[in-house]
Each structure stands twice: as C-alpha cells, then as structure tokens.
C-alpha positions as CSV (number, residue, x, y, z in Angstrom):
1,X,248.0,7.5,182.2
2,X,245.9,4.4,182.6
3,X,244.7,5.9,186.1
4,X,243.8,9.0,184.5
5,X,241.7,7.3,181.7
6,X,240.1,5.1,184.3
7,X,238.4,8.2,185.9
8,X,236.7,9.2,182.6
9,X,233.1,8.6,181.9
10,X,232.4,5.4,180.4
11,X,229.5,6.6,178.2
12,X,230.3,5.9,174.4
13,X,229.7,8.6,171.8
14,X,228.8,6.7,168.5
15,X,229.2,9.8,166.3
16,X,233.0,10.5,167.7
17,X,233.6,6.8,168.3
18,X,235.1,7.3,171.5
19,X,234.1,7.4,175.3
20,X,232.9,10.7,176.9
21,X,236.1,12.8,177.8
22,X,234.5,14.1,181.2
23,X,235.3,13.1,184.7
24,X,233.0,10.7,186.1
25,X,231.0,11.5,189.4
26,X,231.7,9.7,192.7
27,X,230.1,6.2,192.8
28,X,229.2,6.4,189.2
29,X,230.7,5.1,185.8
30,X,229.6,8.2,184.3
31,X,229.8,12.0,184.5
32,X,226.9,14.1,185.5
33,X,225.5,14.6,182.0
34,X,225.5,11.1,181.2
35,X,224.4,9.5,184.8
36,X,221.0,8.1,185.1
37,X,218.6,10.9,186.5
38,X,217.0,10.7,190.0
39,X,213.5,10.0,189.9
40,X,213.0,13.0,192.4
41,X,211.1,16.3,191.0
42,X,213.2,18.3,188.8
43,X,212.7,22.1,188.4
44,X,214.0,24.8,185.9
45,X,216.8,26.8,187.5
46,X,215.4,30.2,188.6
47,X,218.7,31.8,187.3
48,X,219.0,29.9,183.8
49,X,216.1,27.9,183.0
50,X,218.1,26.0,180.1
51,X,218.7,23.6,182.9
52,X,217.0,21.9,185.8
53,X,217.8,20.8,189.4
54,X,216.4,18.4,191.8
55,X,214.1,20.2,194.0
56,X,215.9,19.2,197.1
57,X,219.3,20.7,195.7
58,X,217.7,23.8,194.4
59,X,218.4,26.0,197.6
60,X,222.2,25.2,197.3
61,X,222.4,25.3,193.6
62,X,221.2,28.9,193.3
63,X,224.0,30.0,195.3
64,X,226.7,28.4,192.9
65,X,225.1,28.5,189.5
66,X,227.7,29.3,186.9
67,X,225.3,31.8,185.5
68,X,225.0,33.6,188.7
69,X,228.4,35.3,188.9
70,X,227.6,36.5,185.1
71,X,224.3,38.1,186.0
72,X,225.5,39.9,188.7
73,X,228.2,41.5,186.6
74,X,225.5,42.1,183.8
75,X,223.1,43.9,186.3
76,X,225.8,46.4,187.0
77,X,226.4,47.5,183.5
78,X,224.8,50.9,182.5
79,X,223.2,49.5,179.6
80,X,221.5,46.6,181.1
81,X,217.7,47.4,181.9
82,X,215.5,44.5,182.5
83,X,212.9,44.0,180.0
84,X,213.3,47.4,178.3
85,X,212.4,45.8,175.0
86,X,210.1,43.4,176.1
87,X,206.9,45.6,175.3
88,X,205.0,48.4,176.3
89,X,202.9,47.8,179.5
90,X,200.1,50.3,178.4
91,X,200.2,48.6,174.9
92,X,199.6,45.3,176.5
93,X,196.6,46.4,179.0
94,X,195.1,48.5,176.1
95,X,195.1,45.5,173.6
96,X,194.6,42.2,175.6
97,X,194.1,43.2,179.2
98,X,195.8,40.0,180.4
99,X,199.0,38.7,181.7
100,X,201.6,37.4,179.1
101,X,203.2,34.1,179.2
102,X,205.3,32.2,176.8
103,X,203.1,30.2,174.4
104,X,204.6,27.0,173.5
105,X,204.5,25.1,169.9
106,X,202.5,22.5,171.7
107,X,200.1,25.3,173.1
108,X,199.7,26.6,169.4
109,X,199.1,23.4,168.0
110,X,196.3,22.7,170.4
111,X,194.9,25.8,169.9
112,X,194.6,25.1,166.0
113,X,193.5,21.7,166.5
114,X,190.9,22.9,168.9
115,X,189.3,25.0,166.4
116,X,186.0,23.8,164.5
117,X,186.7,22.9,160.7
118,X,184.7,26.1,159.4
119,X,186.6,28.2,161.8
120,X,190.0,27.0,160.5
121,X,188.8,27.6,157.0
122,X,187.7,31.0,157.9
123,X,191.3,31.6,159.3
124,X,193.0,30.5,156.2
125,X,190.8,32.7,154.0
126,X,191.3,35.5,156.0
127,X,195.0,35.0,155.8
128,X,194.8,34.9,152.1
129,X,193.0,38.2,152.0
130,X,195.3,40.0,154.3
131,X,198.4,38.6,152.3
132,X,197.0,39.4,149.0
133,X,196.4,43.1,150.0
134,X,199.9,43.9,151.6
135,X,202.6,41.3,150.4
136,X,202.6,41.3,146.5
137,X,205.7,43.7,146.1
138,X,208.5,41.7,147.6
139,X,211.1,41.8,145.2
140,X,214.3,39.7,144.7
141,X,217.4,41.7,145.6
142,X,220.2,39.1,145.2
143,X,223.3,41.4,145.6
144,X,227.1,40.7,145.4
145,X,228.6,44.1,146.1
146,X,231.8,44.9,144.7
147,X,233.0,46.1,148.1
148,X,232.9,42.3,149.0
149,X,235.1,40.8,146.5
150,X,237.7,40.0,148.9
151,X,235.6,37.5,150.4
152,X,233.7,36.4,147.3
153,X,237.3,35.7,145.7
154,X,238.5,34.3,148.9
155,X,241.2,36.6,149.3
156,X,240.9,36.8,152.9
157,X,243.2,35.4,155.9
158,X,242.9,31.5,155.7
159,X,242.4,31.4,159.2
160,X,238.8,32.8,158.8
161,X,236.2,30.1,158.3
162,X,234.6,30.1,154.6
163,X,231.3,28.8,153.6
164,X,230.1,30.0,150.3
165,X,226.5,29.9,151.4
166,X,227.0,32.2,154.3
167,X,229.2,34.4,152.5
168,X,226.6,34.8,149.9
169,X,224.2,35.7,152.5
170,X,226.2,38.0,154.3
171,X,227.4,39.9,151.1
172,X,223.7,40.5,150.0
173,X,222.6,41.7,153.5
174,X,225.3,44.5,153.1
175,X,224.9,44.8,149.4
176,X,221.0,45.8,150.3
177,X,222.4,48.3,152.9
178,X,224.7,50.0,150.2
179,X,221.8,49.9,147.8
180,X,219.6,52.2,150.1
181,X,222.7,54.5,150.9
182,X,223.0,53.3,154.5
183,X,226.4,52.1,153.8
184,X,229.1,53.5,151.6
185,X,232.2,52.0,150.5
186,X,235.4,53.8,151.3
187,X,237.8,54.7,148.7
188,X,240.8,52.5,148.9
189,X,243.2,55.3,149.0
190,X,241.3,57.6,151.3
191,X,239.9,56.7,154.7
192,X,236.3,57.5,155.5
193,X,236.2,60.8,157.8
194,X,233.9,60.7,160.7
195,X,233.0,64.1,159.7
196,X,231.7,62.7,156.3
197,X,227.8,62.6,156.9
198,X,227.7,59.6,154.5
199,X,230.0,57.6,156.6
200,X,228.6,55.2,159.2
201,X,231.5,54.6,161.6
202,X,229.6,52.1,163.6
203,X,227.9,48.8,163.3
204,X,225.7,47.0,165.9
205,X,225.0,43.3,165.2
206,X,222.3,41.8,166.9
207,X,222.3,37.9,167.8
208,X,226.0,38.3,166.4
209,X,226.7,34.9,167.2
210,X,230.5,34.5,166.1
211,X,230.5,37.9,164.6
212,X,231.4,36.9,160.9
213,X,228.6,39.2,159.3
214,X,230.3,42.2,161.1
215,X,233.8,40.6,160.1
216,X,232.8,41.0,156.4
217,X,231.3,44.6,157.1
218,X,234.5,45.5,158.8
219,X,236.8,44.1,156.0
220,X,235.1,45.8,153.1
221,X,233.3,49.2,154.6
222,X,234.8,51.8,156.8
223,X,233.4,51.1,160.0
224,X,235.3,52.5,163.2
225,X,233.3,51.0,166.1
226,X,231.8,47.5,166.3
227,X,229.1,46.3,169.0
228,X,228.2,42.5,169.0
229,X,225.1,41.6,170.8
230,X,224.9,38.1,171.9
231,X,223.5,36.5,175.0
232,X,225.1,33.2,174.4
233,X,228.9,32.3,174.7
234,X,230.7,31.1,171.4
235,X,234.2,29.4,170.4
236,X,235.9,30.3,167.4
237,X,234.5,33.9,167.3
238,X,235.7,36.6,164.9
239,X,236.7,38.8,167.8
240,X,240.4,38.1,167.7
241,X,240.6,38.9,164.0
242,X,238.4,42.3,164.6
243,X,240.6,43.3,167.4
244,X,243.8,43.2,165.3
245,X,242.3,45.8,163.0
246,X,244.0,49.2,163.3
247,X,241.5,52.1,164.4
248,X,238.4,49.7,165.4
249,X,237.1,49.5,168.4
250,X,235.2,46.3,169.4
251,X,232.8,45.7,172.4
252,X,231.1,42.6,172.8
253,X,227.9,42.8,175.0
254,X,226.9,39.4,176.3
255,X,223.3,40.5,177.3
256,X,219.7,39.3,176.1
257,X,218.4,42.0,173.5
258,X,215.3,42.3,175.7
259,X,217.5,44.1,178.3
260,X,219.7,46.1,176.1
261,X,219.3,50.0,176.6
262,X,221.3,51.0,173.6
263,X,221.1,54.7,174.5
264,X,222.9,54.0,177.6
265,X,225.9,52.5,175.7
266,X,228.3,55.6,176.4
267,X,230.7,55.2,173.5
268,X,227.6,55.0,170.9
269,X,225.9,58.1,172.1
270,X,225.5,60.5,169.2
271,X,227.4,58.1,166.9
272,X,225.8,57.2,163.3
273,X,225.5,53.6,163.1
274,X,223.8,50.7,160.9
275,X,222.0,47.7,162.9
276,X,222.3,44.1,161.2
277,X,221.0,40.8,162.1
278,X,221.3,37.5,160.1
279,X,218.5,35.0,161.0
280,X,217.4,36.8,164.1
281,X,215.0,34.1,165.6
282,X,211.5,34.8,166.1
283,X,211.0,37.5,168.8
284,X,214.5,38.5,168.7
285,X,213.8,40.5,165.3
286,X,210.9,42.5,167.4
287,X,213.2,43.0,170.4
288,X,215.8,44.4,168.0
289,X,213.6,46.8,166.4
290,X,212.3,48.2,169.8
291,X,215.7,48.6,170.9
292,X,216.7,50.6,168.0
293,X,213.6,52.7,167.4
294,X,211.7,52.9,170.5
295,X,213.3,55.8,172.4
296,X,215.2,58.3,170.4
297,X,216.3,61.8,171.5
298,X,219.2,64.2,171.2
299,X,221.6,61.7,172.9
300,X,220.5,58.6,171.0
301,X,222.8,56.9,168.6
302,X,221.9,57.9,165.0
303,X,220.3,54.9,163.2
304,X,221.1,55.3,159.8
305,X,219.9,52.1,158.5
306,X,219.2,48.4,159.2
307,X,219.1,45.0,157.7
308,X,217.6,42.2,159.5
309,X,217.2,38.7,158.0
310,X,214.3,37.3,160.0
311,X,213.4,33.6,160.6
312,X,211.9,31.1,163.1
313,X,208.7,32.8,162.7
314,X,207.0,29.8,164.8
315,X,208.8,31.0,168.0
316,X,207.0,34.4,167.7
317,X,204.9,35.7,170.5
318,X,202.1,38.0,170.7
319,X,204.0,39.5,173.8
320,X,206.9,40.7,172.0
321,X,205.5,41.4,168.5
322,X,206.1,44.8,167.5
323,X,202.9,45.8,165.8
324,X,199.9,44.3,167.5
325,X,198.0,47.3,166.2
326,X,198.5,46.2,162.4
327,X,197.5,42.6,163.4
328,X,194.5,43.7,165.3
329,X,193.8,46.1,162.4
330,X,193.7,43.1,160.1
331,X,191.0,41.5,161.9
332,X,193.5,38.8,163.6
333,X,193.2,38.0,167.2
334,X,195.6,37.1,169.5
335,X,194.9,33.5,169.3
336,X,194.6,33.5,165.6
337,X,198.2,35.4,165.6
338,X,199.4,32.4,167.5
339,X,198.0,30.0,165.1
340,X,199.6,31.9,162.2
341,X,203.1,31.7,163.7
342,X,202.5,27.9,164.2
343,X,201.4,27.6,160.3
344,X,204.8,29.2,159.5
345,X,206.6,26.0,160.5
346,X,205.2,24.4,157.4
347,X,207.2,26.7,155.3
348,X,210.4,24.9,156.2
349,X,209.4,21.4,157.6
350,X,210.5,19.6,154.4
351,X,213.0,19.9,151.7
352,X,210.7,22.1,149.6
353,X,211.7,25.6,150.4
354,X,213.4,26.0,147.0
355,X,210.5,24.6,145.0
356,X,207.8,26.8,146.0
357,X,207.5,29.1,143.1
358,X,206.2,32.3,144.8
359,X,203.2,32.2,147.1
360,X,201.3,35.1,145.2
361,X,198.2,33.9,143.8
362,X,198.4,30.1,145.1
363,X,195.2,28.6,146.3
364,X,195.8,27.0,149.7
365,X,192.8,24.7,150.0
366,X,191.6,24.3,146.6
367,X,187.6,24.4,146.8
368,X,187.7,21.7,149.5
369,X,184.4,23.1,150.8
370,X,183.1,22.5,147.2
371,X,184.5,19.0,146.9
372,X,183.4,18.0,150.2
373,X,180.0,19.5,150.5
374,X,178.5,20.7,153.7
375,X,180.3,17.8,155.7
376,X,183.8,19.8,155.9
377,X,181.6,22.3,158.1
378,X,180.2,19.8,160.3
379,X,182.7,19.2,163.2
380,X,181.0,15.6,164.1
381,X,182.2,14.5,160.7
382,X,185.8,16.1,160.6
383,X,188.3,17.8,162.6
384,X,191.1,20.3,161.8
385,X,193.9,17.6,162.4
386,X,192.2,15.6,159.8
387,X,192.0,18.6,157.4
388,X,195.6,19.3,158.0
389,X,196.7,15.8,157.4
390,X,194.8,15.7,153.9
391,X,196.5,18.9,152.7
392,X,199.1,18.4,150.3
393,X,202.9,19.5,151.7
394,X,203.0,22.1,149.0
395,X,199.6,23.7,150.0
396,X,201.2,23.8,153.9
397,X,204.3,25.3,152.6
398,X,202.6,28.0,150.8
399,X,200.3,28.8,153.7
400,X,203.7,28.8,155.9
401,X,205.3,31.2,153.6
402,X,202.2,33.5,153.5
403,X,202.1,33.8,157.3
404,X,205.9,34.7,157.5
405,X,205.3,37.3,155.2
406,X,202.3,38.8,157.0
407,X,204.3,38.8,160.1
408,X,207.2,40.7,158.7
409,X,204.9,43.1,156.8
410,X,203.7,44.4,160.3
411,X,207.4,44.8,161.0
412,X,208.1,46.7,158.0
413,X,205.2,49.0,158.5
414,X,206.3,49.6,162.1
415,X,209.9,50.7,161.0
416,X,208.4,53.0,158.4
417,X,206.1,54.5,161.0
418,X,209.0,55.3,163.0
419,X,210.7,57.4,160.4
420,X,212.7,54.8,158.1
421,X,212.0,54.2,154.4
422,X,211.7,50.4,154.9
423,X,210.8,47.2,152.7
424,X,211.1,43.7,152.4
425,X,213.1,41.9,149.9
426,X,214.1,38.4,149.1
427,X,217.9,38.7,149.5
428,X,219.0,35.4,148.5
429,X,217.7,32.5,146.4
430,X,215.6,29.9,148.2
431,X,217.9,27.2,147.3
432,X,220.5,28.8,149.4
433,X,218.1,29.3,152.2
434,X,214.5,29.2,152.2
435,X,214.6,31.7,155.0
436,X,215.4,34.5,152.6
437,X,213.4,37.5,153.7
438,X,215.3,40.7,154.5
439,X,213.8,43.8,156.1
440,X,215.9,46.7,155.1
441,X,215.4,50.4,156.0
442,X,217.2,53.6,155.7
443,X,216.5,57.4,156.6
444,X,214.2,59.2,154.3
445,X,215.9,61.8,152.1
446,X,215.0,65.4,153.0
447,X,212.9,65.4,149.7
448,X,210.9,62.6,150.6
449,X,210.4,63.2,154.5
C-alpha cells in the first residue's frame, strides 16, 4: 500500500484536505495536471480546443486525442450534420458580408471602452427606446402544477437528487407548457394514447446535462420517448432511473446542438414532441430554436410546443443569433449588438438580482449629461470606462436586464414568425434565480391561425 501511495501525485488539494490521487508522471513528483508547464509554445488542440498541446507534440497528440474516437463515431451518425444550426450563409452575406469569428468578452469590452462618451450615451438611449417599445408585457408566471406534486411533496425515489430551487424551476417550466396546452396531464387510471391528438409522446431536452428536467416530465406527464441532447459527459445522470420506466424509450445524443439535424432522427420522424431547455447558455438557445423550426416538412417531427429558460446572454454571438433582421430593424448594428451582450453581464454580476424591482420605466443614466454639461460629450475630458465606473451598481443591473430582454424579445418574435404563439414570462421569482425569463410557445389554434 505504501508503494502505491508513493506513486501518487504530491500536489496538495486544500479544499479536499488531501493530496491529488492521480498517478504522477515519470521523473516528476506531480501528475500531468499539476506539473509545471513547459515554456514551449502551447496550441489549442484542433480536435478539442478546450485543452492545449505543446507545438512539438501536436502531430502525435491528434492521433490519440481522447475525443478523436468519439468524433469519428459521431460523424457517422445519420443525425450529424456539421454546422447545420450555426446560421444561414445567405443571411450572413446579406447582412454583414464578412467572415464570422467568435467575439470574446475581452473583445466586447474593448469595443465598448473604445466608444466616445457621446456614442455610448446614444447607445444607452437607443436601448431604452427599443426596450420601451417591445418589452412591457413580460408577465409573472410562477406556476406549481398539480401534476408535479409528487416532486413538490418529495414523494419520489430517495436516490434521486432533490434541491428545492431546481424543483421549483423545473415545475414552473412544465407548468407553463401545460398552461398553453403543449403538455397534458394523463388521467392516473388511463394512459395517454398515442392516437390522442392532445398527447405528446416525446420530449427533446436541449442542453440536458444530467437530465432531471426530463426526469420530472417523465414522472408527471405521459411522455413515451425521451431524447437528451448534450455535448458533455456527466456523472450521476437521470438516465438510469429513466431507463427503468416501462414503455419509455430513452436516447441520449452526445452532440453539439449546432450539428444536430433533428429531422434525421429516425425514431422521431412524424412524432409530436415538446422541446425544453433549462438555462440554455448564450447561443445554445438560438441553435436550439433553429434546430426545431428552420426545416419543417411532412416527415419532420411535429413540434407541439417549447419552453426554454434563457441565460448567459453575455456569451451570445452575432454569428448564431436567430433574428438579425429584428436587431437591424431596431437600428442596432453588429458592433452595438456585441456591446449589448456585454452589458447583460451587469445584470448578475452582484447579489442584486432579487432587488431589481422591475426594469420598466427605470432611468439608466439619470440626467448625467444635464449634470455634467458639455464636458460629458468631450472625449478629451472623459472616457466610457470612467462613465461606467461612475454608474451605480443598480443602474448597471437595470441596463443589463433590459439588454437581456431585448435579446430574448427578438427570439420570441422569430418563433412567432415561424408559426407558434410565443411569449416571454418570468417563470420563477428573481430571489430563486435572477435568470428567470422563459420563452414559451405552442401551436396556434385553428381559430387564431
């Protein structure tokens, strides 16, 4: 046993109060994760850019990268189509006429701080005007559907993880779907029939993570097929519990939403389904909407409704944003859109999410130009960075929330344009999560269509 422990990494982990359990590498006291990095040039791995490799080792690494085998297997799947949901090329050329690249947070900050003070104030005023015209009807819809009582009352398998804040969020998402008729609770004595036009036998969860939103849906509503879309690997997933349910078919697709052709999933063709997502980060919301609604024909899965809780708007990209036409129509340029996404981080950068009373009608930079006179417009006397530093935290938070809602309103309008009755609601109190906006949509009734 002593010899075995002697081969372990000597790096001390203060939070765990023990040494690292990984095996140390040859001629070192530490494992590969904790050994001091070489001074050579490190390059992102072309297969998986989340890790980097020494330039001299790159050629050999790409032949044995752990994700290589997974990518080869994935590319052979019928539903894999590289970049199918990334954005329309004609749309790109028409609207911006230039090549896309990921715009990092640092680049967005530089963009904002590089503005003149007068340009910055004009942009804030524009955001105020746009928000005032389209975001005044976002209602509270904090629901606790009766169908989910077994979860609310903790009448579930004790092996399943239970955190009240997550259960409340998940329940409200499903309750809002039920409210618009996209979900129907089955009679406890009679199973939902696939021939029942109101039944929804399938659910597709985007950014599924461990899959516990779908677990609640499967426990409380009559779904027959479950598709979990997630690019990462997780432990302690809901899959084991879901597979134990009778008459439920589960398929976990480890794929980036950007590359998923949902129409090519054979077992889903022609099947009614609902699409759900809890806290779909940044562009993942846009990719999911495009995945569900861009290409519909007679063989396509039948989308009965969707409920997506948006978050991480600071990660949004012009490249993937679903409704560039709406943004441009509001008089907002590509660069201003990236500035707008950067402002959204102010909404949740402090413990004030539950204290923002409501962004409607709030003045952002209260008469600052009147207070400081013409010098505010004089770039030689001030800078945007100084203006931002002088803003009160609550002013920044309100601006951040407004920018979030402007971005989500464009998504809502795009969904409505594609045939669903859509709306934005606050599905949970901000005290539970400041990321509390839900895009919910269902089929228009024959009378309204």
